[in-house]
FIRO-625851 format. One line per field, with one value per residue (C-alpha): residue in three letters; y, z, x; chain. Coordinates in steps of 0.05 Angstrom, whole numbers, plus 5000, padded with zeros to 4 digits. Example, Ala and Ser with C-alpha at 12.3 -4.5 7.8 and 13.67 -1.06 7.14 Angstrom:
residues 2
aa	ALA_SER .
Y	4910_4979 .
Z	5156_5143 .
X	5246_5273 .
ch	A_A .
//
This chain:
residues 226
aa	MET_TYR_HIS_SER_VAL_ASP_HIS_VAL_ARG_GLU_ASP_PRO_HIS_ARG_VAL_THR_VAL_SER_PRO_GLN_ARG_PHE_GLU_GLY_GLN_LEU_ALA_TRP_LEU_ARG_ASP_ARG_GLY_LEU_ARG_GLY_VAL_GLY_MET_ALA_GLU_LEU_LEU_GLU_ALA_ARG_ASP_ALA_GLY_ASP_ALA_ARG_GLY_LEU_VAL_GLY_LEU_THR_PHE_ASP_ASP_GLY_TYR_ALA_ASP_PHE_ALA_THR_ARG_ALA_VAL_PRO_ALA_LEU_VAL_ARG_PHE_GLY_PHE_GLY_ALA_THR_VAL_PHE_VAL_VAL_SER_GLY_ARG_ILE_GLY_SER_TYR_ASN_ALA_TRP_ASP_ASP_GLY_PRO_ARG_LYS_PRO_LEU_MET_THR_VAL_ASP_GLN_ILE_ARG_ALA_VAL_ALA_ALA_ALA_GLY_MET_GLU_VAL_ALA_SER_HIS_GLY_ARG_HIS_HIS_VAL_SER_LEU_PRO_GLY_THR_GLY_GLY_CYS_GLU_LEU_ARG_GLU_GLU_LEU_GLU_GLU_SER_ARG_SER_THR_LEU_GLU_ASP_ILE_VAL_GLU_GLY_PRO_VAL_THR_GLY_PHE_ALA_TYR_PRO_TYR_GLY_HIS_ALA_THR_GLY_ARG_GLU_ILE_GLU_ALA_VAL_ARG_ALA_ALA_GLY_TYR_ASP_TYR_ALA_CYS_ASP_ILE_GLY_PRO_ALA_GLU_PRO_GLY_ARG_HIS_ALA_LEU_PRO_ARG_ALA_TYR_ILE_GLY_GLU_ARG_ASP_ARG_ARG_LEU_ARG_MET_ARG_ALA_LYS_LEU_ALA_ARG_HIS_GLY_LEU_ARG_TRP_ARG_ARG_SER_ARG_VAL .
Y	6213_6204_6175_6180_6221_6234_6282_6290_6338_6306_6291_6320_6271_6310_6250_6258_6306_6303_6279_6360_6388_6316_6321_6385_6363_6312_6364_6411_6356_6341_6421_6418_6349_6309_6237_6208_6124_6078_6081_5997_6038_6095_6071_6022_6088_6109_6044_6058_6136_6156_6191_6241_6282_6217_6246_6186_6174_6137_6115_6096_6062_6027_6055_6033_6103_6087_6030_6082_6155_6158_6095_6139_6196_6167_6127_6188_6229_6169_6165_6105_6094_6051_6035_6002_5959_5941_5869_5837_5898_5868_5892_5935_5989_6029_6008_6040_6111_6155_6188_6180_6097_6102_6028_5998_5959_5881_5846_5847_5914_5891_5865_5904_5957_5919_5907_5965_5980_6002_5976_5937_5933_5922_5968_5902_5866_5907_5985_5974_6026_5983_5995_5978_5904_5847_5806_5756_5805_5851_5788_5770_5844_5836_5767_5756_5805_5799_5734_5756_5804_5772_5713_5762_5799_5734_5761_5787_5853_5890_5952_5955_6030_6039_6041_6129_6136_6103_6063_6047_6019_5947_5949_5981_5929_5879_5900_5895_5820_5816_5819_5884_5914_5985_6022_6091_6133_6196_6255_6197_6218_6176_6177_6107_6062_6018_6091_6133_6205_6222_6290_6293_6316_6359_6383_6443_6444_6488_6507_6543_6497_6443_6493_6494_6412_6394_6431_6416_6333_6335_6364_6313_6263_6275_6264_6196_6127_6107 .
Z	4038_3979_3919_3881_3891_3832_3769_3728_3676_3671_3725_3704_3757_3813_3843_3847_3886_3863_3917_3941_3961_3992_4038_4052_4084_4112_4155_4165_4199_4237_4256_4292_4337_4284_4267_4216_4218_4187_4204_4251_4296_4298_4298_4360_4391_4402_4429_4480_4481_4468_4400_4411_4363_4305_4241_4191_4118_4069_4005_3957_3894_3910_3853_3850_3871_3932_3942_3918_3929_3975_4027_4040_4055_4110_4139_4136_4183_4222_4186_4177_4129_4109_4022_4001_3947_3878_3891_3818_3787_3823_3775_3723_3722_3732_3690_3713_3708_3648_3664_3653_3658_3722_3746_3799_3851_3850_3896_3910_3930_3973_4013_4020_4043_4083_4112_4134_4169_4117_4126_4070_4061_4007_3952_3917_3865_3805_3835_3826_3839_3901_3890_3815_3837_3849_3918_3898_3855_3919_3970_3931_3927_4000_4014_3953_3944_4028_4013_3961_4003_4069_4032_4010_4064_4115_4158_4168_4124_4169_4135_4059_4036_3987_3908_3890_3960_3943_4005_4005_4067_4037_4024_4095_4130_4067_4093_4164_4151_4117_4185_4163_4228_4199_4127_4097_4064_4040_4069_4095_4114_4167_4200_4229_4245_4171_4142_4160_4143_4098_4073_4004_4006_3932_3897_3909_3997_4028_4097_4106_4063_4108_4167_4136_4128_4193_4234_4194_4187_4259_4265_4230_4254_4328_4301_4273_4309_4311 .
X	2934_2992_2983_3058_3130_3168_3188_3127_3124_3046_2997_2918_2898_2939_2972_3044_3096_3163_3207_3235_3163_3144_3209_3195_3113_3159_3197_3147_3112_3181_3184_3110_3124_3092_3124_3084_3059_3023_2951_2965_3008_2970_2900_2940_2958_2898_2863_2908_2906_2969_2957_2984_3035_3020_2998_2968_3016_2974_2990_2954_2952_3027_3063_3132_3171_3126_3190_3246_3227_3169_3216_3287_3253_3210_3271_3306_3254_3238_3177_3130_3060_3019_3029_2953_2963_2922_2942_2915_2964_3020_3089_3051_3023_2961_2916_2843_2873_2870_2919_2998_3033_3063_3102_3066_3118_3133_3131_3209_3194_3126_3176_3228_3191_3159_3234_3249_3179_3128_3045_3026_2948_2906_2863_2832_2858_2842_2819_2739_2689_2664_2593_2590_2608_2569_2563_2624_2662_2654_2681_2722_2773_2771_2785_2835_2874_2887_2903_2958_2998_2996_3027_3093_3102_3091_3052_2974_2936_2903_2884_2839_2825_2773_2794_2776_2752_2677_2639_2567_2529_2542_2619_2627_2597_2629_2701_2705_2649_2713_2751_2807_2808_2805_2796_2802_2752_2770_2711_2660_2588_2590_2661_2691_2738_2723_2695_2770_2771_2833_2854_2895_2966_2979_3043_3019_3008_3050_3063_3001_2962_2995_2970_2893_2884_2919_2858_2802_2823_2837_2757_2732_2779_2762_2685_2705_2678_2739 .
ch	A_A_A_A_A_A_A_A_A_A_A_A_A_A_A_A_A_A_A_A_A_A_A_A_A_A_A_A_A_A_A_A_A_A_A_A_A_A_A_A_A_A_A_A_A_A_A_A_A_A_A_A_A_A_A_A_A_A_A_A_A_A_A_A_A_A_A_A_A_A_A_A_A_A_A_A_A_A_A_A_A_A_A_A_A_A_A_A_A_A_A_A_A_A_A_A_A_A_A_A_A_A_A_A_A_A_A_A_A_A_A_A_A_A_A_A_A_A_A_A_A_A_A_A_A_A_A_A_A_A_A_A_A_A_A_A_A_A_A_A_A_A_A_A_A_A_A_A_A_A_A_A_A_A_A_A_A_A_A_A_A_A_A_A_A_A_A_A_A_A_A_A_A_A_A_A_A_A_A_A_A_A_A_A_A_A_A_A_A_A_A_A_A_A_A_A_A_A_A_A_A_A_A_A_A_A_A_A_A_A_A_A_A_A_A_A_A_A_A_A_A_A_A_A_A_A .
//
Protein backbone atom coordinates (compact mmCIF):
# COMPACT_ATOMS: atom_id res chain seq x y z
CA MET A 1 0.00 0.00 0.00
CA TYR A 2 1.60 3.19 -1.28
CA HIS A 3 0.24 6.70 -1.50
CA SER A 4 2.69 9.23 -2.96
CA VAL A 5 6.11 9.07 -4.65
CA ASP A 6 7.85 12.44 -4.49
CA HIS A 7 10.57 14.60 -2.93
CA VAL A 8 9.21 16.32 0.19
CA ARG A 9 10.53 18.20 3.21
CA GLU A 10 7.47 17.70 5.38
CA ASP A 11 5.52 14.45 5.56
CA PRO A 12 3.74 14.21 8.95
CA HIS A 13 1.50 11.32 7.92
CA ARG A 14 4.28 9.37 6.21
CA VAL A 15 2.39 9.00 2.96
CA THR A 16 5.35 9.81 0.71
CA VAL A 17 8.20 7.65 -0.55
CA SER A 18 11.11 9.33 -2.33
CA PRO A 19 11.65 8.32 -5.98
CA GLN A 20 15.05 6.84 -5.10
CA ARG A 21 13.63 4.71 -2.27
CA PHE A 22 10.69 3.64 -4.45
CA GLU A 23 12.96 2.39 -7.21
CA GLY A 24 15.03 0.56 -4.61
CA GLN A 25 11.89 -1.16 -3.33
CA LEU A 26 10.89 -2.17 -6.86
CA ALA A 27 14.38 -3.50 -7.47
CA TRP A 28 14.19 -5.50 -4.24
CA LEU A 29 11.01 -7.18 -5.48
CA ARG A 30 12.45 -7.86 -8.93
CA ASP A 31 15.67 -9.31 -7.53
CA ARG A 32 13.60 -11.86 -5.62
CA GLY A 33 11.75 -12.98 -8.70
CA LEU A 34 8.62 -11.05 -7.82
CA ARG A 35 6.57 -8.88 -10.17
CA GLY A 36 4.27 -6.07 -9.11
CA VAL A 37 0.79 -6.11 -10.64
CA GLY A 38 -2.57 -4.43 -10.16
CA MET A 39 -5.12 -6.02 -7.88
CA ALA A 40 -7.46 -7.15 -10.64
CA GLU A 41 -4.61 -9.04 -12.32
CA LEU A 42 -3.49 -10.53 -9.02
CA LEU A 43 -6.96 -11.79 -8.16
CA GLU A 44 -7.53 -13.18 -11.64
CA ALA A 45 -4.26 -15.08 -11.37
CA ARG A 46 -5.15 -16.33 -7.91
CA ASP A 47 -8.55 -17.51 -9.11
CA ALA A 48 -6.72 -19.48 -11.82
CA GLY A 49 -4.24 -20.90 -9.29
CA ASP A 50 -1.36 -19.05 -10.96
CA ALA A 51 -0.45 -16.13 -8.65
CA ARG A 52 2.99 -17.38 -7.62
CA GLY A 53 5.59 -14.62 -7.92
CA LEU A 54 3.02 -11.82 -8.15
CA VAL A 55 2.68 -8.95 -5.66
CA GLY A 56 -0.24 -6.53 -5.72
CA LEU A 57 0.89 -2.88 -5.70
CA THR A 58 -1.68 -0.23 -4.75
CA PHE A 59 -1.60 3.56 -4.57
CA ASP A 60 -4.31 5.34 -2.60
CA ASP A 61 -5.75 8.80 -3.31
CA GLY A 62 -4.64 9.33 -6.92
CA TYR A 63 -1.85 11.85 -6.39
CA ALA A 64 -0.46 13.52 -9.50
CA ASP A 65 2.97 12.09 -8.74
CA PHE A 66 1.57 8.63 -9.46
CA ALA A 67 1.45 9.71 -13.11
CA THR A 68 4.68 11.71 -13.15
CA ARG A 69 6.95 9.63 -10.90
CA ALA A 70 5.48 6.23 -9.99
CA VAL A 71 4.23 5.08 -13.38
CA PRO A 72 7.49 5.75 -15.28
CA ALA A 73 9.37 3.68 -12.70
CA LEU A 74 6.78 0.90 -12.76
CA VAL A 75 6.92 0.74 -16.56
CA ARG A 76 10.74 0.53 -16.52
CA PHE A 77 10.52 -2.48 -14.21
CA GLY A 78 7.73 -4.09 -16.21
CA PHE A 79 5.37 -3.79 -13.23
CA GLY A 80 1.72 -2.87 -12.97
CA ALA A 81 -0.29 -1.35 -10.13
CA THR A 82 -3.73 -0.18 -9.06
CA VAL A 83 -4.42 3.48 -8.29
CA PHE A 84 -7.47 4.26 -6.16
CA VAL A 85 -8.83 7.65 -7.23
CA VAL A 86 -11.02 10.06 -5.23
CA SER A 87 -13.45 10.92 -8.01
CA GLY A 88 -14.81 14.15 -6.52
CA ARG A 89 -11.36 15.70 -6.18
CA ILE A 90 -9.89 14.94 -9.62
CA GLY A 91 -7.53 17.73 -10.69
CA SER A 92 -7.70 19.31 -7.24
CA TYR A 93 -5.78 18.49 -4.04
CA ASN A 94 -6.03 16.38 -0.86
CA ALA A 95 -8.62 18.54 0.95
CA TRP A 96 -9.36 15.73 3.45
CA ASP A 97 -5.81 15.87 4.84
CA ASP A 98 -4.40 18.27 7.44
CA GLY A 99 -0.88 17.77 6.08
CA PRO A 100 0.86 19.49 3.16
CA ARG A 101 -1.28 20.08 0.09
CA LYS A 102 -0.54 17.63 -2.72
CA PRO A 103 -2.04 17.83 -6.22
CA LEU A 104 -4.23 15.01 -7.48
CA MET A 105 -4.29 13.58 -10.99
CA THR A 106 -6.24 15.34 -13.71
CA VAL A 107 -8.61 13.59 -16.10
CA ASP A 108 -5.87 13.50 -18.76
CA GLN A 109 -3.40 11.96 -16.31
CA ILE A 110 -5.89 9.29 -15.26
CA ARG A 111 -6.41 8.38 -18.90
CA ALA A 112 -2.66 8.32 -19.47
CA VAL A 113 -1.93 5.94 -16.58
CA ALA A 114 -4.76 3.66 -17.72
CA ALA A 115 -3.25 3.66 -21.23
CA ALA A 116 0.10 2.72 -19.65
CA GLY A 117 -1.50 -0.44 -18.27
CA MET A 118 -2.31 0.66 -14.73
CA GLU A 119 -5.63 -0.28 -13.15
CA VAL A 120 -7.83 2.66 -12.14
CA ALA A 121 -10.17 1.92 -9.23
CA SER A 122 -12.35 3.86 -6.79
CA HIS A 123 -11.51 5.48 -3.47
CA GLY A 124 -14.96 7.05 -3.12
CA ARG A 125 -16.11 10.54 -4.10
CA HIS A 126 -14.77 12.68 -1.26
CA HIS A 127 -12.45 10.47 0.83
CA VAL A 128 -14.86 10.26 3.76
CA SER A 129 -14.90 7.64 6.49
CA LEU A 130 -17.70 5.38 5.25
CA PRO A 131 -18.91 4.07 8.65
CA GLY A 132 -20.03 7.64 9.42
CA THR A 133 -22.20 7.97 6.32
CA GLY A 134 -25.94 7.45 5.96
CA GLY A 135 -27.34 4.93 3.54
CA CYS A 136 -27.88 7.39 0.69
CA GLU A 137 -24.43 8.98 1.03
CA LEU A 138 -22.80 5.56 1.19
CA ARG A 139 -24.44 4.48 -2.06
CA GLU A 140 -23.39 7.72 -3.74
CA GLU A 141 -19.79 7.33 -2.56
CA LEU A 142 -19.69 3.85 -4.07
CA GLU A 143 -21.80 4.17 -7.19
CA GLU A 144 -21.15 7.71 -8.39
CA SER A 145 -17.39 7.42 -7.94
CA ARG A 146 -17.30 4.29 -10.09
CA SER A 147 -19.54 5.83 -12.75
CA THR A 148 -17.32 8.91 -13.00
CA LEU A 149 -14.16 6.85 -13.34
CA GLU A 150 -15.68 4.48 -15.89
CA ASP A 151 -16.59 7.48 -18.05
CA ILE A 152 -12.99 8.69 -17.84
CA VAL A 153 -11.21 5.41 -18.63
CA GLU A 154 -14.00 4.20 -20.94
CA GLY A 155 -13.97 0.80 -19.30
CA PRO A 156 -15.05 -1.10 -16.19
CA VAL A 157 -13.92 -0.09 -12.69
CA THR A 158 -14.06 -3.20 -10.52
CA GLY A 159 -12.03 -2.32 -7.42
CA PHE A 160 -12.53 -0.16 -4.34
CA ALA A 161 -10.37 0.91 -1.39
CA TYR A 162 -11.90 2.07 1.90
CA PRO A 163 -10.80 5.62 2.80
CA TYR A 164 -8.64 5.54 5.95
CA GLY A 165 -9.08 1.76 5.96
CA HIS A 166 -12.40 2.26 7.80
CA ALA A 167 -14.91 -0.49 7.09
CA THR A 168 -17.45 -2.39 9.15
CA GLY A 169 -19.65 -5.23 7.96
CA ARG A 170 -22.18 -2.72 6.63
CA GLU A 171 -19.69 -1.04 4.31
CA ILE A 172 -18.19 -4.33 3.16
CA GLU A 173 -21.61 -5.65 2.23
CA ALA A 174 -22.49 -2.35 0.50
CA VAL A 175 -19.36 -2.56 -1.65
CA ARG A 176 -20.22 -6.12 -2.59
CA ALA A 177 -23.84 -5.17 -3.34
CA ALA A 178 -22.68 -2.22 -5.47
CA GLY A 179 -21.05 -4.71 -7.83
CA TYR A 180 -17.36 -4.24 -7.07
CA ASP A 181 -15.38 -7.42 -7.64
CA TYR A 182 -13.00 -6.67 -4.74
CA ALA A 183 -12.12 -4.08 -2.13
CA CYS A 184 -8.88 -3.28 -0.36
CA ASP A 185 -8.70 -2.62 3.37
CA ILE A 186 -5.61 -2.33 5.58
CA GLY A 187 -5.85 -4.71 8.52
CA PRO A 188 -9.38 -6.17 8.46
CA ALA A 189 -10.53 -8.35 11.33
CA GLU A 190 -11.97 -10.85 8.85
CA PRO A 191 -10.05 -10.65 5.55
CA GLY A 192 -11.95 -11.52 2.40
CA ARG A 193 -12.32 -10.54 -1.23
CA HIS A 194 -14.11 -7.33 -0.22
CA ALA A 195 -11.78 -6.66 2.72
CA LEU A 196 -8.32 -7.49 1.40
CA PRO A 197 -5.40 -6.85 3.77
CA ARG A 198 -2.50 -4.67 2.65
CA ALA A 199 0.94 -3.86 4.02
CA TYR A 200 1.87 -0.17 4.37
CA ILE A 201 5.14 0.69 2.60
CA GLY A 202 6.97 3.90 3.48
CA GLU A 203 10.24 5.76 3.20
CA ARG A 204 11.86 3.79 6.03
CA ASP A 205 11.26 0.43 4.39
CA ARG A 206 14.57 -0.93 3.20
CA ARG A 207 15.67 -4.53 2.66
CA LEU A 208 15.19 -5.97 6.15
CA ARG A 209 11.88 -4.21 6.76
CA MET A 210 10.64 -5.18 3.28
CA ARG A 211 11.52 -8.81 3.93
CA ALA A 212 9.73 -8.81 7.28
CA LYS A 213 6.65 -7.08 5.87
CA LEU A 214 6.45 -9.43 2.90
CA ALA A 215 6.63 -12.48 5.15
CA ARG A 216 4.02 -11.15 7.58
CA HIS A 217 1.70 -10.06 4.81
CA GLY A 218 1.99 -13.45 3.13
CA LEU A 219 0.53 -15.07 6.24
CA ARG A 220 -2.36 -12.59 6.35
CA TRP A 221 -3.06 -13.01 2.63
CA ARG A 222 -3.16 -16.81 2.85
CA ARG A 223 -5.74 -16.55 5.64
CA SER A 224 -8.01 -14.27 3.61
CA ARG A 225 -11.20 -15.75 2.14
CA VAL A 226 -10.64 -14.72 -1.46
